[in-house]
mmJSON file of the N, C-alpha and C atoms, coordinates in Angstrom:
{"data_MODEL":{"atom_site":{
"group_PDB":["ATOM","ATOM","ATOM","ATOM","ATOM","ATOM","ATOM","ATOM","ATOM","ATOM","ATOM","ATOM","ATOM","ATOM","ATOM","ATOM","ATOM","ATOM","ATOM","ATOM","ATOM","ATOM","ATOM","ATOM","ATOM","ATOM","ATOM","ATOM","ATOM","ATOM","ATOM","ATOM","ATOM","ATOM","ATOM","ATOM","ATOM","ATOM","ATOM","ATOM","ATOM","ATOM","ATOM","ATOM","ATOM","ATOM","ATOM","ATOM","ATOM","ATOM","ATOM","ATOM","ATOM","ATOM","ATOM","ATOM","ATOM","ATOM","ATOM","ATOM","ATOM","ATOM","ATOM","ATOM","ATOM","ATOM","ATOM","ATOM","ATOM","ATOM","ATOM","ATOM","ATOM","ATOM","ATOM","ATOM","ATOM","ATOM","ATOM","ATOM","ATOM","ATOM","ATOM","ATOM","ATOM","ATOM","ATOM","ATOM","ATOM","ATOM","ATOM","ATOM","ATOM","ATOM","ATOM","ATOM","ATOM","ATOM","ATOM","ATOM","ATOM","ATOM","ATOM","ATOM","ATOM","ATOM","ATOM","ATOM","ATOM","ATOM","ATOM","ATOM","ATOM","ATOM","ATOM","ATOM","ATOM","ATOM","ATOM","ATOM","ATOM","ATOM","ATOM","ATOM","ATOM","ATOM","ATOM","ATOM","ATOM","ATOM","ATOM","ATOM","ATOM","ATOM","ATOM","ATOM","ATOM","ATOM","ATOM","ATOM","ATOM","ATOM","ATOM","ATOM","ATOM","ATOM","ATOM","ATOM","ATOM","ATOM","ATOM","ATOM","ATOM","ATOM","ATOM","ATOM","ATOM","ATOM","ATOM","ATOM","ATOM","ATOM","ATOM","ATOM","ATOM","ATOM","ATOM","ATOM","ATOM","ATOM","ATOM"],
"id":[1,2,3,4,5,6,7,8,9,10,11,12,13,14,15,16,17,18,19,20,21,22,23,24,25,26,27,28,29,30,31,32,33,34,35,36,37,38,39,40,41,42,43,44,45,46,47,48,49,50,51,52,53,54,55,56,57,58,59,60,61,62,63,64,65,66,67,68,69,70,71,72,73,74,75,76,77,78,79,80,81,82,83,84,85,86,87,88,89,90,91,92,93,94,95,96,97,98,99,100,101,102,103,104,105,106,107,108,109,110,111,112,113,114,115,116,117,118,119,120,121,122,123,124,125,126,127,128,129,130,131,132,133,134,135,136,137,138,139,140,141,142,143,144,145,146,147,148,149,150,151,152,153,154,155,156,157,158,159,160,161,162,163,164,165,166,167,168,169,170,171],
"type_symbol":["N","C","C","N","C","C","N","C","C","N","C","C","N","C","C","N","C","C","N","C","C","N","C","C","N","C","C","N","C","C","N","C","C","N","C","C","N","C","C","N","C","C","N","C","C","N","C","C","N","C","C","N","C","C","N","C","C","N","C","C","N","C","C","N","C","C","N","C","C","N","C","C","N","C","C","N","C","C","N","C","C","N","C","C","N","C","C","N","C","C","N","C","C","N","C","C","N","C","C","N","C","C","N","C","C","N","C","C","N","C","C","N","C","C","N","C","C","N","C","C","N","C","C","N","C","C","N","C","C","N","C","C","N","C","C","N","C","C","N","C","C","N","C","C","N","C","C","N","C","C","N","C","C","N","C","C","N","C","C","N","C","C","N","C","C","N","C","C","N","C","C"],
"label_atom_id":["N","CA","C","N","CA","C","N","CA","C","N","CA","C","N","CA","C","N","CA","C","N","CA","C","N","CA","C","N","CA","C","N","CA","C","N","CA","C","N","CA","C","N","CA","C","N","CA","C","N","CA","C","N","CA","C","N","CA","C","N","CA","C","N","CA","C","N","CA","C","N","CA","C","N","CA","C","N","CA","C","N","CA","C","N","CA","C","N","CA","C","N","CA","C","N","CA","C","N","CA","C","N","CA","C","N","CA","C","N","CA","C","N","CA","C","N","CA","C","N","CA","C","N","CA","C","N","CA","C","N","CA","C","N","CA","C","N","CA","C","N","CA","C","N","CA","C","N","CA","C","N","CA","C","N","CA","C","N","CA","C","N","CA","C","N","CA","C","N","CA","C","N","CA","C","N","CA","C","N","CA","C","N","CA","C","N","CA","C","N","CA","C","N","CA","C","N","CA","C"],
"label_alt_id":[null,null,null,null,null,null,null,null,null,null,null,null,null,null,null,null,null,null,null,null,null,null,null,null,null,null,null,null,null,null,null,null,null,null,null,null,null,null,null,null,null,null,null,null,null,null,null,null,null,null,null,null,null,null,null,null,null,null,null,null,null,null,null,null,null,null,null,null,null,null,null,null,null,null,null,null,null,null,null,null,null,null,null,null,null,null,null,null,null,null,null,null,null,null,null,null,null,null,null,null,null,null,null,null,null,null,null,null,null,null,null,null,null,null,null,null,null,null,null,null,null,null,null,null,null,null,null,null,null,null,null,null,null,null,null,null,null,null,null,null,null,null,null,null,null,null,null,null,null,null,null,null,null,null,null,null,null,null,null,null,null,null,null,null,null,null,null,null,null,null,null],
"label_comp_id":["MET","MET","MET","THR","THR","THR","GLU","GLU","GLU","LEU","LEU","LEU","THR","THR","THR","LYS","LYS","LYS","GLU","GLU","GLU","VAL","VAL","VAL","GLN","GLN","GLN","SER","SER","SER","LEU","LEU","LEU","VAL","VAL","VAL","ASN","ASN","ASN","GLN","GLN","GLN","LEU","LEU","LEU","HIS","HIS","HIS","LEU","LEU","LEU","SER","SER","SER","ASP","ASP","ASP","GLN","GLN","GLN","GLU","GLU","GLU","ILE","ILE","ILE","ALA","ALA","ALA","GLU","GLU","GLU","LYS","LYS","LYS","PHE","PHE","PHE","GLN","GLN","GLN","PHE","PHE","PHE","THR","THR","THR","GLN","GLN","GLN","HIS","HIS","HIS","GLY","GLY","GLY","LYS","LYS","LYS","LYS","LYS","LYS","LEU","LEU","LEU","THR","THR","THR","LEU","LEU","LEU","ASP","ASP","ASP","GLU","GLU","GLU","SER","SER","SER","VAL","VAL","VAL","ARG","ARG","ARG","PHE","PHE","PHE","ILE","ILE","ILE","SER","SER","SER","PHE","PHE","PHE","LEU","LEU","LEU","LYS","LYS","LYS","GLN","GLN","GLN","GLU","GLU","GLU","LEU","LEU","LEU","LEU","LEU","LEU","THR","THR","THR","THR","THR","THR","THR","THR","THR","GLU","GLU","GLU","ALA","ALA","ALA"],
"label_asym_id":["A","A","A","A","A","A","A","A","A","A","A","A","A","A","A","A","A","A","A","A","A","A","A","A","A","A","A","A","A","A","A","A","A","A","A","A","A","A","A","A","A","A","A","A","A","A","A","A","A","A","A","A","A","A","A","A","A","A","A","A","A","A","A","A","A","A","A","A","A","A","A","A","A","A","A","A","A","A","A","A","A","A","A","A","A","A","A","A","A","A","A","A","A","A","A","A","A","A","A","A","A","A","A","A","A","A","A","A","A","A","A","A","A","A","A","A","A","A","A","A","A","A","A","A","A","A","A","A","A","A","A","A","A","A","A","A","A","A","A","A","A","A","A","A","A","A","A","A","A","A","A","A","A","A","A","A","A","A","A","A","A","A","A","A","A","A","A","A","A","A","A"],
"label_entity_id":["1","1","1","1","1","1","1","1","1","1","1","1","1","1","1","1","1","1","1","1","1","1","1","1","1","1","1","1","1","1","1","1","1","1","1","1","1","1","1","1","1","1","1","1","1","1","1","1","1","1","1","1","1","1","1","1","1","1","1","1","1","1","1","1","1","1","1","1","1","1","1","1","1","1","1","1","1","1","1","1","1","1","1","1","1","1","1","1","1","1","1","1","1","1","1","1","1","1","1","1","1","1","1","1","1","1","1","1","1","1","1","1","1","1","1","1","1","1","1","1","1","1","1","1","1","1","1","1","1","1","1","1","1","1","1","1","1","1","1","1","1","1","1","1","1","1","1","1","1","1","1","1","1","1","1","1","1","1","1","1","1","1","1","1","1","1","1","1","1","1","1"],
"label_seq_id":[1,1,1,2,2,2,3,3,3,4,4,4,5,5,5,6,6,6,7,7,7,8,8,8,9,9,9,10,10,10,11,11,11,12,12,12,13,13,13,14,14,14,15,15,15,16,16,16,17,17,17,18,18,18,19,19,19,20,20,20,21,21,21,22,22,22,23,23,23,24,24,24,25,25,25,26,26,26,27,27,27,28,28,28,29,29,29,30,30,30,31,31,31,32,32,32,33,33,33,34,34,34,35,35,35,36,36,36,37,37,37,38,38,38,39,39,39,40,40,40,41,41,41,42,42,42,43,43,43,44,44,44,45,45,45,46,46,46,47,47,47,48,48,48,49,49,49,50,50,50,51,51,51,52,52,52,53,53,53,54,54,54,55,55,55,56,56,56,57,57,57],
"pdbx_PDB_ins_code":[null,null,null,null,null,null,null,null,null,null,null,null,null,null,null,null,null,null,null,null,null,null,null,null,null,null,null,null,null,null,null,null,null,null,null,null,null,null,null,null,null,null,null,null,null,null,null,null,null,null,null,null,null,null,null,null,null,null,null,null,null,null,null,null,null,null,null,null,null,null,null,null,null,null,null,null,null,null,null,null,null,null,null,null,null,null,null,null,null,null,null,null,null,null,null,null,null,null,null,null,null,null,null,null,null,null,null,null,null,null,null,null,null,null,null,null,null,null,null,null,null,null,null,null,null,null,null,null,null,null,null,null,null,null,null,null,null,null,null,null,null,null,null,null,null,null,null,null,null,null,null,null,null,null,null,null,null,null,null,null,null,null,null,null,null,null,null,null,null,null,null],
"Cartn_x":[98.452,99.346,99.96,101.231,101.943,101.578,101.383,101.081,102.374,102.308,103.48,103.679,104.941,105.22,104.894,104.775,104.486,105.55,106.813,107.915,107.839,107.575,107.483,106.272,105.153,103.956,104.211,104.922,105.266,106.123,107.089,107.936,107.095,106.251,105.407,104.52,103.984,103.105,103.844,105.164,105.933,106.718,106.457,107.192,106.894,105.913,105.64,106.653,107.391,108.42,109.643,110.54,111.78,112.639,113.514,114.418,115.237,115.703,116.505,115.71,114.465,113.63,113.408,113.153,112.936,114.207,115.351,116.634,116.938,116.48,116.704,115.767,114.616,113.63,113.857,114.49,114.658,116.133,116.458,117.815,117.762,118.399,118.399,119.661,119.493,120.632,120.566,121.722,121.816,122.794,122.333,123.153,123.737,122.931,123.336,124.221,124.581,125.447,124.602,124.752,123.999,124.434,123.437,123.735,124.139,125.003,125.369,124.167,124.222,123.137,122.948,124.038,123.966,123.338,123.743,123.177,121.682,121.321,119.914,119.07,119.573,118.845,118.671,119.692,119.578,118.545,118.539,117.571,116.15,115.948,114.627,114.168,115.068,114.741,114.315,115.026,114.676,113.269,112.97,111.644,110.549,110.76,109.767,109.554,110.629,110.516,109.772,110.084,109.397,107.916,107.584,106.185,105.444,106.069,105.458,105.247,106.248,106.171,105.058,104.943,103.927,102.523,102.34,101.013,100.593,101.554,101.228,100.856,101.259,101.004,99.575],
"Cartn_y":[125.424,125.085,126.36,126.3,127.46,127.728,128.987,129.367,129.347,128.798,128.711,129.991,130.348,131.481,131.084,132.056,131.774,130.879,131.115,130.341,128.88,128.663,127.299,126.595,127.285,126.679,126.322,127.168,126.881,125.62,125.488,124.292,123.051,123.105,121.963,121.569,122.547,122.271,121.608,121.698,121.148,119.891,119.326,118.138,116.906,116.983,115.877,115.818,116.913,116.957,116.158,115.901,115.199,116.1,115.477,116.241,117.23,116.797,117.644,118.865,118.656,119.769,120.793,120.301,121.212,121.986,121.294,121.949,123.049,122.887,123.91,125.101,124.899,125.973,126.818,126.228,126.911,127.031,128.051,128.227,127.96,126.875,126.49,127.0,127.491,127.982,127.42,127.392,127.012,127.964,128.66,129.656,130.676,131.064,132.072,131.572,130.296,129.726,128.9,129.158,128.432,126.969,126.069,124.652,124.275,123.284,122.762,122.008,121.661,120.905,119.576,118.891,117.614,117.788,118.802,119.07,119.397,120.173,120.532,119.298,118.417,117.194,116.319,116.209,115.421,116.037,117.363,118.045,117.816,117.905,117.685,116.254,115.302,113.903,113.74,114.408,114.385,114.956,116.091,116.698,115.751,115.122,114.192,113.019,112.48,111.364,111.787,112.96,113.465,113.674,114.171,114.387,113.044,112.038,110.71,110.151,110.291,109.792,110.493,111.786,112.586,112.22,112.017,111.719,110.288,109.391,107.999,107.81,108.739,108.601,108.866],
"Cartn_z":[101.224,100.138,99.563,99.215,98.709,97.253,96.922,95.547,94.731,93.522,92.658,91.87,91.629,90.76,89.325,88.442,87.037,86.426,86.791,86.23,86.671,87.947,88.468,87.869,87.782,87.188,85.73,85.008,83.618,83.519,84.416,84.437,84.724,85.743,86.102,84.924,84.227,83.09,81.93,81.906,80.793,81.164,82.328,82.756,81.906,81.033,80.117,78.973,78.772,77.726,78.163,77.22,77.576,78.454,79.22,80.088,79.264,78.115,77.227,76.764,76.362,75.903,77.014,78.203,79.334,79.639,79.632,79.926,78.918,77.694,76.667,76.821,77.464,77.63,78.878,79.889,81.168,81.52,82.265,82.786,84.283,84.703,86.108,86.785,87.994,88.765,90.178,90.806,92.209,92.863,93.869,94.572,93.585,92.583,91.623,90.494,90.509,89.468,88.503,87.202,86.189,86.165,86.153,86.075,84.656,84.547,83.229,82.669,81.4,80.784,81.511,81.817,82.521,83.906,84.631,85.958,85.855,84.841,84.638,84.352,83.5,83.157,84.396,85.221,86.454,87.396,87.49,88.347,87.846,86.55,85.962,86.22,86.07,86.36,87.816,88.703,90.122,90.331,89.701,89.853,89.386,88.24,87.709,88.666,89.211,90.145,91.412,91.92,93.115,92.842,91.685,91.329,91.276,90.681,90.638,92.043,92.883,94.252,95.017,94.827,95.526,95.064,93.758,93.244,93.535,93.753,94.062,95.523,96.37,97.814,98.179],
"occupancy":[1.0,1.0,1.0,1.0,1.0,1.0,1.0,1.0,1.0,1.0,1.0,1.0,1.0,1.0,1.0,1.0,1.0,1.0,1.0,1.0,1.0,1.0,1.0,1.0,1.0,1.0,1.0,1.0,1.0,1.0,1.0,1.0,1.0,1.0,1.0,1.0,1.0,1.0,1.0,1.0,1.0,1.0,1.0,1.0,1.0,1.0,1.0,1.0,1.0,1.0,1.0,1.0,1.0,1.0,1.0,1.0,1.0,1.0,1.0,1.0,1.0,1.0,1.0,1.0,1.0,1.0,1.0,1.0,1.0,1.0,1.0,1.0,1.0,1.0,1.0,1.0,1.0,1.0,1.0,1.0,1.0,1.0,1.0,1.0,1.0,1.0,1.0,1.0,1.0,1.0,1.0,1.0,1.0,1.0,1.0,1.0,1.0,1.0,1.0,1.0,1.0,1.0,1.0,1.0,1.0,1.0,1.0,1.0,1.0,1.0,1.0,1.0,1.0,1.0,1.0,1.0,1.0,1.0,1.0,1.0,1.0,1.0,1.0,1.0,1.0,1.0,1.0,1.0,1.0,1.0,1.0,1.0,1.0,1.0,1.0,1.0,1.0,1.0,1.0,1.0,1.0,1.0,1.0,1.0,1.0,1.0,1.0,1.0,1.0,1.0,1.0,1.0,1.0,1.0,1.0,1.0,1.0,1.0,1.0,1.0,1.0,1.0,1.0,1.0,1.0,1.0,1.0,1.0,1.0,1.0,1.0],
"B_iso_or_equiv":[0.0,0.0,0.0,0.0,0.0,0.0,0.0,0.0,0.0,0.0,0.0,0.0,0.0,0.0,0.0,0.0,0.0,0.0,0.0,0.0,0.0,0.0,0.0,0.0,0.0,0.0,0.0,0.0,0.0,0.0,0.0,0.0,0.0,0.0,0.0,0.0,0.0,0.0,0.0,0.0,0.0,0.0,0.0,0.0,0.0,0.0,0.0,0.0,0.0,0.0,0.0,0.0,0.0,0.0,0.0,0.0,0.0,0.0,0.0,0.0,0.0,0.0,0.0,0.0,0.0,0.0,0.0,0.0,0.0,0.0,0.0,0.0,0.0,0.0,0.0,0.0,0.0,0.0,0.0,0.0,0.0,0.0,0.0,0.0,0.0,0.0,0.0,0.0,0.0,0.0,0.0,0.0,0.0,0.0,0.0,0.0,0.0,0.0,0.0,0.0,0.0,0.0,0.0,0.0,0.0,0.0,0.0,0.0,0.0,0.0,0.0,0.0,0.0,0.0,0.0,0.0,0.0,0.0,0.0,0.0,0.0,0.0,0.0,0.0,0.0,0.0,0.0,0.0,0.0,0.0,0.0,0.0,0.0,0.0,0.0,0.0,0.0,0.0,0.0,0.0,0.0,0.0,0.0,0.0,0.0,0.0,0.0,0.0,0.0,0.0,0.0,0.0,0.0,0.0,0.0,0.0,0.0,0.0,0.0,0.0,0.0,0.0,0.0,0.0,0.0,0.0,0.0,0.0,0.0,0.0,0.0],
"pdbx_formal_charge":[null,null,null,null,null,null,null,null,null,null,null,null,null,null,null,null,null,null,null,null,null,null,null,null,null,null,null,null,null,null,null,null,null,null,null,null,null,null,null,null,null,null,null,null,null,null,null,null,null,null,null,null,null,null,null,null,null,null,null,null,null,null,null,null,null,null,null,null,null,null,null,null,null,null,null,null,null,null,null,null,null,null,null,null,null,null,null,null,null,null,null,null,null,null,null,null,null,null,null,null,null,null,null,null,null,null,null,null,null,null,null,null,null,null,null,null,null,null,null,null,null,null,null,null,null,null,null,null,null,null,null,null,null,null,null,null,null,null,null,null,null,null,null,null,null,null,null,null,null,null,null,null,null,null,null,null,null,null,null,null,null,null,null,null,null,null,null,null,null,null,null],
"auth_seq_id":[1,1,1,2,2,2,3,3,3,4,4,4,5,5,5,6,6,6,7,7,7,8,8,8,9,9,9,10,10,10,11,11,11,12,12,12,13,13,13,14,14,14,15,15,15,16,16,16,17,17,17,18,18,18,19,19,19,20,20,20,21,21,21,22,22,22,23,23,23,24,24,24,25,25,25,26,26,26,27,27,27,28,28,28,29,29,29,30,30,30,31,31,31,32,32,32,33,33,33,34,34,34,35,35,35,36,36,36,37,37,37,38,38,38,39,39,39,40,40,40,41,41,41,42,42,42,43,43,43,44,44,44,45,45,45,46,46,46,47,47,47,48,48,48,49,49,49,50,50,50,51,51,51,52,52,52,53,53,53,54,54,54,55,55,55,56,56,56,57,57,57],
"auth_comp_id":["MET","MET","MET","THR","THR","THR","GLU","GLU","GLU","LEU","LEU","LEU","THR","THR","THR","LYS","LYS","LYS","GLU","GLU","GLU","VAL","VAL","VAL","GLN","GLN","GLN","SER","SER","SER","LEU","LEU","LEU","VAL","VAL","VAL","ASN","ASN","ASN","GLN","GLN","GLN","LEU","LEU","LEU","HIS","HIS","HIS","LEU","LEU","LEU","SER","SER","SER","ASP","ASP","ASP","GLN","GLN","GLN","GLU","GLU","GLU","ILE","ILE","ILE","ALA","ALA","ALA","GLU","GLU","GLU","LYS","LYS","LYS","PHE","PHE","PHE","GLN","GLN","GLN","PHE","PHE","PHE","THR","THR","THR","GLN","GLN","GLN","HIS","HIS","HIS","GLY","GLY","GLY","LYS","LYS","LYS","LYS","LYS","LYS","LEU","LEU","LEU","THR","THR","THR","LEU","LEU","LEU","ASP","ASP","ASP","GLU","GLU","GLU","SER","SER","SER","VAL","VAL","VAL","ARG","ARG","ARG","PHE","PHE","PHE","ILE","ILE","ILE","SER","SER","SER","PHE","PHE","PHE","LEU","LEU","LEU","LYS","LYS","LYS","GLN","GLN","GLN","GLU","GLU","GLU","LEU","LEU","LEU","LEU","LEU","LEU","THR","THR","THR","THR","THR","THR","THR","THR","THR","GLU","GLU","GLU","ALA","ALA","ALA"],
"auth_asym_id":["A","A","A","A","A","A","A","A","A","A","A","A","A","A","A","A","A","A","A","A","A","A","A","A","A","A","A","A","A","A","A","A","A","A","A","A","A","A","A","A","A","A","A","A","A","A","A","A","A","A","A","A","A","A","A","A","A","A","A","A","A","A","A","A","A","A","A","A","A","A","A","A","A","A","A","A","A","A","A","A","A","A","A","A","A","A","A","A","A","A","A","A","A","A","A","A","A","A","A","A","A","A","A","A","A","A","A","A","A","A","A","A","A","A","A","A","A","A","A","A","A","A","A","A","A","A","A","A","A","A","A","A","A","A","A","A","A","A","A","A","A","A","A","A","A","A","A","A","A","A","A","A","A","A","A","A","A","A","A","A","A","A","A","A","A","A","A","A","A","A","A"],
"auth_atom_id":["N","CA","C","N","CA","C","N","CA","C","N","CA","C","N","CA","C","N","CA","C","N","CA","C","N","CA","C","N","CA","C","N","CA","C","N","CA","C","N","CA","C","N","CA","C","N","CA","C","N","CA","C","N","CA","C","N","CA","C","N","CA","C","N","CA","C","N","CA","C","N","CA","C","N","CA","C","N","CA","C","N","CA","C","N","CA","C","N","CA","C","N","CA","C","N","CA","C","N","CA","C","N","CA","C","N","CA","C","N","CA","C","N","CA","C","N","CA","C","N","CA","C","N","CA","C","N","CA","C","N","CA","C","N","CA","C","N","CA","C","N","CA","C","N","CA","C","N","CA","C","N","CA","C","N","CA","C","N","CA","C","N","CA","C","N","CA","C","N","CA","C","N","CA","C","N","CA","C","N","CA","C","N","CA","C","N","CA","C","N","CA","C","N","CA","C","N","CA","C"],
"pdbx_PDB_model_num":[1,1,1,1,1,1,1,1,1,1,1,1,1,1,1,1,1,1,1,1,1,1,1,1,1,1,1,1,1,1,1,1,1,1,1,1,1,1,1,1,1,1,1,1,1,1,1,1,1,1,1,1,1,1,1,1,1,1,1,1,1,1,1,1,1,1,1,1,1,1,1,1,1,1,1,1,1,1,1,1,1,1,1,1,1,1,1,1,1,1,1,1,1,1,1,1,1,1,1,1,1,1,1,1,1,1,1,1,1,1,1,1,1,1,1,1,1,1,1,1,1,1,1,1,1,1,1,1,1,1,1,1,1,1,1,1,1,1,1,1,1,1,1,1,1,1,1,1,1,1,1,1,1,1,1,1,1,1,1,1,1,1,1,1,1,1,1,1,1,1,1]
}}}
């Protein structure tokens, strides 16, 4: 299993917060470009759904 960076572990530990709260705490980028608030919220929602799917399997 891959070891998580401190930043990723911090994000995972805060996934219980609302998408909006997480988006305000972290700066998400893709290919060096900062995501908009809406894009960040969608990404966080995706992460939460993937985590649920993974833990249910």
